[in-house]
C-alpha positions in Angstrom: 36.8 20.6 -108.6 34.3 18.8 -106.5 31.9 16.1 -107.8 28.0 17.5 -108.1 26.7 14.8 -105.8 29.6 15.6 -103.2 28.6 19.2 -103.1 24.7 18.8 -102.8 25.7 16.2 -100.1 27.8 19.0 -98.4 24.6 21.5 -98.8 22.5 19.3 -97.3 24.7 18.4 -94.5 25.1 22.1 -93.9 21.2 22.6 -93.9 20.5 19.8 -91.6 23.2 21.0 -89.2 22.1 24.5 -89.2 18.8 23.3 -88.6 19.7 21.4 -85.6 21.7 24.0 -83.9 18.6 26.2 -83.8 16.3 23.4 -83.4 14.6 24.5 -80.1 14.2 28.1 -81.6 12.4 26.4 -84.4 10.2 24.1 -82.3 9.4 27.1 -80.4 8.0 29.2 -83.2 5.9 26.3 -84.7 4.4 25.3 -81.2 3.3 29.1 -80.8 2.0 29.1 -84.6 0.2 25.9 -83.6 -1.4 27.6 -80.3 -2.4 30.7 -82.3 -3.8 29.1 -85.4 -5.6 26.5 -83.8 -8.8 28.2 -82.7 -9.2 30.0 -85.8 -8.5 27.5 -88.2 -10.8 24.5 -86.9 -14.1 25.0 -88.9 -13.7 25.4 -92.5 -12.2 22.8 -94.9 -9.5 25.5 -95.9 -8.7 26.0 -92.1 -8.4 22.4 -91.5 -5.8 21.8 -94.6 -3.8 24.8 -93.1 -4.0 23.3 -89.5 -2.9 19.9 -91.0 -0.2 21.6 -92.6 0.7 23.2 -89.4 0.6 20.0 -87.4 3.0 18.1 -89.6 5.2 21.1 -89.4 5.2 20.6 -85.7 5.6 17.0 -85.9 8.8 17.5 -87.8 10.3 20.2 -85.3 9.7 18.1 -82.8 11.7 15.0 -84.7 14.5 17.5 -84.9 14.4 18.7 -81.7 15.6 15.4 -80.2 17.8 14.8 -83.2 21.0 14.4 -81.0 21.1 10.6 -80.9 20.0 7.9 -83.5 17.9 6.0 -80.9 15.9 9.4 -80.1 15.1 10.0 -83.7 13.9 6.2 -84.3 11.7 6.7 -81.3 10.1 10.0 -82.3 9.7 8.4 -85.8 8.1 5.5 -84.3 5.5 7.8 -82.7 5.3 10.4 -85.3 4.6 8.2 -88.4 1.5 6.6 -86.7 0.1 9.9 -85.6 0.6 11.6 -89.1 -1.2 8.5 -90.8 -4.1 8.8 -88.2 -4.3 12.6 -88.9 -4.7 11.6 -92.6 -6.9 9.2 -92.0 -9.1 11.3 -89.7 -8.7 14.2 -92.3 -12.5 15.5 -93.0 -12.6 13.9 -96.4 -12.4 10.6 -94.7 -15.0 10.0 -92.3 -14.9 6.2 -91.5 -14.8 5.5 -87.7 -13.8 8.8 -87.2 -14.0 8.6 -83.2 -11.7 5.3 -83.1 -9.1 7.0 -85.3 -9.2 10.5 -83.1 -8.3 8.3 -80.0 -5.4 6.8 -81.9 -4.6 10.0 -83.3 -4.3 11.6 -79.6 -2.6 8.6 -78.0 0.3 8.8 -80.7 0.5 12.8 -80.1 0.6 12.7 -76.8 3.4 10.0 -76.5 5.3 12.0 -79.0 4.9 15.3 -76.8 5.7 13.5 -73.7 8.8 11.8 -75.4 10.2 15.2 -76.6 9.3 17.1 -73.5 11.1 14.6 -71.2 14.2 14.6 -73.6 14.4 18.5 -74.0 13.9 18.4 -70.2 16.8 16.2 -69.5 19.0 18.3 -72.1 18.3 21.3 -70.2 19.4 19.7 -66.6 22.5 18.5 -68.6 23.3 21.7 -70.0 26.4 23.7 -68.9 25.6 27.3 -69.8 22.6 29.7 -70.7 22.3 30.1 -74.3 19.6 31.5 -76.4 19.0 27.8 -77.5 18.7 26.6 -73.4 15.9 29.6 -73.3 14.3 28.5 -76.0 14.1 24.8 -75.0 12.8 25.9 -71.8 10.1 27.7 -73.7 9.5 24.1 -75.5 8.9 22.3 -72.5 6.6 24.5 -71.0 4.3 24.7 -74.1 4.7 21.1 -74.7 3.2 20.4 -71.3 0.2 22.4 -72.1 -0.5 21.1 -75.3 0.2 17.5 -74.1 -2.5 18.0 -71.3 -4.7 19.5 -73.9 -4.8 16.4 -75.6 -5.2 14.2 -72.5 -8.6 16.4 -71.5 -9.8 15.5 -74.7 -8.9 12.1 -74.6 -10.5 11.8 -71.0 -13.7 13.5 -72.3 -13.9 10.9 -75.1 -13.7 8.0 -72.8 -15.6 9.8 -69.9 -18.3 11.8 -71.7 -19.3 15.2 -69.9 -16.1 15.2 -67.5 -16.1 18.9 -68.1 -18.4 21.7 -67.9 -18.3 25.4 -69.5 -20.2 27.5 -67.3 -20.3 30.5 -69.8 -22.8 29.0 -72.0 -24.1 25.9 -73.5 -22.2 25.5 -76.2 -20.5 22.3 -76.9 -16.7 22.1 -75.4 -14.3 22.1 -78.6 -10.6 21.3 -78.9 -9.5 25.0 -78.5 -11.7 25.4 -75.4 -9.5 22.4 -74.2 -6.5 23.9 -75.2 -7.5 27.3 -73.5 -8.2 25.4 -70.0 -4.9 23.6 -70.5 -3.1 26.4 -70.2 -5.0 28.5 -67.9 -4.6 25.5 -65.5 -0.9 25.2 -66.2 -0.5 28.9 -65.4 -2.8 28.7 -62.6 -4.7 31.6 -63.5 -7.9 29.9 -63.1 -10.5 31.9 -64.7 -12.9 29.1 -63.8 -15.2 29.4 -67.4 -14.3 25.5 -67.4 -14.9 22.7 -64.8 -13.4 19.3 -64.7 -16.4 17.4 -62.8 -15.2 13.6 -63.4 -12.5 12.1 -61.0 -9.9 11.7 -63.9 -10.4 15.2 -65.1 -9.7 16.6 -61.7 -6.5 14.5 -61.3 -5.2 15.3 -64.6 -6.0 19.2 -63.9 -4.5 18.9 -60.3 -1.5 17.3 -61.8 -0.9 19.9 -64.7 -1.2 22.7 -61.9 1.6 21.1 -59.9 3.9 20.3 -62.6 3.8 23.9 -63.8 4.7 25.4 -60.3 7.4 22.9 -59.9 9.1 23.3 -63.1 9.1 26.8 -63.3 10.6 26.7 -59.7 13.3 24.1 -61.1 14.1 26.0 -64.0 14.7 29.2 -62.3 16.8 27.6 -59.8 18.7 25.6 -62.5 19.4 28.8 -64.9 20.5 31.0 -61.9 22.8 28.1 -60.8 24.1 27.9 -64.2 24.8 31.7 -64.2 26.2 31.9 -61.2 28.7 28.8 -61.5 30.1 30.5 -64.9 33.7 31.2 -64.9 34.0 35.1 -64.7 36.5 36.8 -67.1 39.8 37.9 -65.4 40.0 41.6 -65.0 42.1 43.4 -67.3 
């Protein structure tokens, strides 16, 4: 008869293994939830609490997504923990030195996004077959690029005020609008409602558009190559 502690350890191990086996699917769902919820949960205090919970969920999903090695876990934790701390300090109930903390929060978020994006992209390039997790991983990379650049746009607008103009109205440009602008630029739809006017902002927008097109081209070529190279089952 197994010892209770061994049984609990076994259950925990199986839970972690199950979580890791579908880590890209869970990350995709958490990122989509963040993107959809962000514009609606920014103003009221209850909304900001829910948004903080979703952000923490994304943090955990990012760490799990790169948990294929101890080195990756350590790096992800070193970036996620400071992000979590600054997120808590920047919570609406704590207003001291808010602008400085916001900058630090964005820096750690961008670094974690970049590290996770690069790690997952390398995993995609090393994959030998097309599975549902590989497809989810490819979606994760695309969504993470958009989130990374949205954070970078906010950071640029903090460092260089009025780096963007919104031609639609005179309302201040908020974080959800940067998120909108990022994905519009990434997909090269280009509605033109927001325009970067400073050189750093224009450079970032140009780089995001290029990365978006190159990534799709590389991804399609990689997935098609994997499908073609897959051994065919012998005829019966």
